[in-house]
N, C-alpha and C positions, 0 to 999 in steps of 0.2 A: 444901418443901426436899427431901422424899424423890423428887419426881419428876425434877427435873435429872441425879441420879446416873443413875437408870433411862434417862430421852432419850438420855444420852450412852453408854451401855451399847448400846442400842438401834441406834444411829448407827454407833459401830463394828461392830457384828455385822452389818448390813446392807451397811457397805463391804466387809467381808471377804469376806460371802458373794459379793457382786459380782464382786471381785476374783478370786476361784477359780472364778465361773461363767465368767471371760471368760478363765479362762488354760487353755493346750492341754493341759499335761499334770502338771494339779492333781488333787488327790486327789479321792475320789469326792464330791461335793456332796451327795450325799443323804443322807448318814450326819449325823446332828446335833452342832453343837458341844457340848462337854460344860464346863459349870460344876461346881465342885467344893461341895457341901454343907459347910458348917463349923458346930462346935457354939456356939461362942464369937463375939463381934463381935471388930473389929479396932480400932486405934487410928486413926481418919480423919483422920489427918495431911499426906496429901499424902507419906507417906515408906512404901513397902511393905516393911518391914523385918522383921515379924512372922514367926515360924518357918513358918506354915501357907501363905505365899506360895512355900516355896522346895519344897513338896510338890504342888505345883500344876501341869501341863503348860501349856505355852504354848502359845497359839493359833500355828496354820501360817500365816504371810505370804506373799505370792506379790506382784511386781509387778505394774503397770496399766501403767505408762508406763516407760521409753521400750518395754520388750518386754511384753507380756501374757505369764505364766505362769513366769515367771523368777524365780531366788532374788532377795532383795531384795539391794540393793548398801549398805545400810546395817543393822545390827543393830538390829532394834527385839523388844521382850518384852511380849505382851499377855497378861494373865491372866484369868480370870474367877474368883469365888467367890459363895456367897451366904448367908444364914442366915436366920432366921426372920422379920427384916425387913427387910436390905438387900440389894441386888445389888451387888457390888463392881465395881471393873474396876482393872487394875493394868495402868501401860503406862511402860514404859523405852523413850525414844524418841532413839535416836542421832542424829548427822548428822556428817559427816567434816569441814567447815567453817562454821563459826560467821558467817562474814560473809555468807555467802550466806541466812542467815536473816532475814528481815525481817517486821514487821510492817505490811501494807498502809495500815491505817486505824486507831487507837485513840480517836478521838474519841466512839465512844459508851459509851466506858469513863470518860468524864473528865467526864461531861453530870452538871450539877447539879441 
């Protein structure tokens, strides 16, 4: 069960690094991204409302499409923290018009 959050975090990290590497005005990508170490755990309930999340700087994001390297048109906040057992990722992802969000296939989620 621990592998899924870690794999997701690695995926988000790879996408972010790729977007930064492709952008023309991006910050120095040779500087590693930082995850904040916490001493106590958080409640893993899908809601990043613990006080520790307020103290963490978000990961800088850049658009990949349609214009590489520009500031995102939608506001998203991605944060990383870790403790002795887990690596946590918080993502608040906003989209301007929900009617354009679609699931292209949910068939695999409903197999019995």
